[in-house]
C-alpha positions as CSV (number, residue, x, y, z in Angstrom):
1,X,28.5,-0.6,-9.1
2,X,25.1,-1.4,-10.6
3,X,22.1,-2.7,-8.8
4,X,20.8,-6.0,-10.2
5,X,17.2,-7.1,-10.6
6,X,17.5,-9.5,-7.6
7,X,18.4,-6.7,-5.3
8,X,15.3,-4.7,-6.3
9,X,13.2,-7.8,-5.9
10,X,14.6,-8.5,-2.4
11,X,13.9,-4.9,-1.3
12,X,10.4,-5.2,-2.8
13,X,9.7,-8.4,-0.9
14,X,11.0,-7.0,2.3
15,X,8.8,-3.9,2.0
16,X,5.8,-6.1,1.1
17,X,6.4,-8.3,4.1
18,X,6.8,-5.3,6.4
19,X,3.5,-3.8,5.0
20,X,1.7,-7.1,5.4
21,X,2.9,-7.4,9.0
22,X,1.7,-3.9,9.8
23,X,-1.6,-4.4,8.1
24,X,-2.3,-7.6,10.0
25,X,-1.0,-6.7,13.4
26,X,-2.2,-3.1,14.0
27,X,-5.4,-2.5,15.7
28,X,-5.5,1.1,14.6
29,X,-7.3,1.9,11.3
30,X,-4.6,4.5,10.3
31,X,-1.8,1.8,10.9
32,X,-3.7,-0.6,8.7
33,X,-3.9,2.0,5.9
34,X,-0.2,2.6,6.2
35,X,0.5,-1.1,5.9
36,X,-1.6,-1.3,2.7
37,X,0.2,1.7,1.2
38,X,3.6,0.1,1.9
39,X,2.4,-3.0,0.2
40,X,1.3,-1.0,-2.9
41,X,4.6,0.8,-3.0
42,X,6.5,-2.5,-2.9
43,X,4.5,-3.8,-5.9
44,X,5.3,-0.5,-7.7
45,X,9.0,-1.0,-7.0
46,X,8.9,-4.5,-8.4
47,X,7.0,-3.5,-11.5
48,X,9.4,-0.6,-12.2
49,X,12.4,-3.0,-11.7
50,X,10.9,-5.6,-14.1
51,X,10.2,-2.8,-16.6
52,X,13.8,-1.5,-16.4
53,X,15.5,-4.9,-16.8
54,X,13.4,-6.4,-19.6
55,X,13.7,-5.5,-23.2
56,X,10.3,-6.4,-24.5
57,X,9.2,-2.9,-25.3
58,X,6.4,-2.7,-22.8
59,X,8.1,-0.2,-20.5
60,X,5.7,2.5,-21.2
61,X,2.6,0.4,-20.4
62,X,4.3,-0.7,-17.1
63,X,4.9,2.9,-16.2
64,X,1.3,3.8,-16.9
65,X,0.2,0.9,-14.7
66,X,2.4,2.2,-11.9
67,X,0.9,5.6,-12.2
68,X,-2.6,4.0,-12.1
69,X,-1.6,2.2,-8.9
70,X,-0.4,5.4,-7.4
71,X,-3.7,7.2,-8.2
72,X,-5.7,4.3,-6.7
73,X,-3.5,4.4,-3.6
74,X,-4.1,8.2,-3.2
75,X,-7.9,7.7,-3.6
76,X,-7.8,4.9,-1.1
77,X,-6.0,7.1,1.4
78,X,-8.4,9.9,1.0
79,X,-11.5,7.7,1.4
80,X,-9.9,5.8,4.3
81,X,-8.9,8.9,6.2
82,X,-12.3,10.4,5.7
83,X,-14.0,7.2,7.0
84,X,-11.6,7.2,10.0
85,X,-12.5,10.8,10.8
86,X,-16.2,10.1,10.6
87,X,-15.9,7.0,12.8
88,X,-13.7,8.9,15.3
89,X,-16.3,11.7,15.4
90,X,-19.1,9.2,16.2
91,X,-17.3,6.6,18.3
92,X,-14.3,8.6,19.7
93,X,-11.9,5.8,18.7
94,X,-10.2,4.5,15.6
95,X,-9.3,1.1,17.1
96,X,-10.6,-1.6,14.9
97,X,-11.5,-3.9,17.9
98,X,-13.8,-1.3,19.4
99,X,-15.6,-0.2,16.3
100,X,-18.9,-2.1,16.1
101,X,-21.1,0.0,13.8
102,X,-23.6,-2.8,13.1
103,X,-24.8,-2.8,16.7
104,X,-27.3,-0.4,18.2
């Protein structure tokens, strides 16, 4: 039994939709970061699926692009968690509704 391209794309679309729902519905900064990461991984899955099922000879460039996305996602997590820690240290909350850093 082989897995077809459509099945990969369906799983990628479901993961992206779940990530989008999490990113838009959570009030916690950490939850929003998790949703964004899930969306990035769904895009990676679809890119790798297209790379596997096409015979155009650009498989290596697609894999390099996926590795680049993973590196950007890791940097985004590091910066996002550092910002969340600083905000929590100053405001004692990571709730996006209660953070108002522009007010005095």
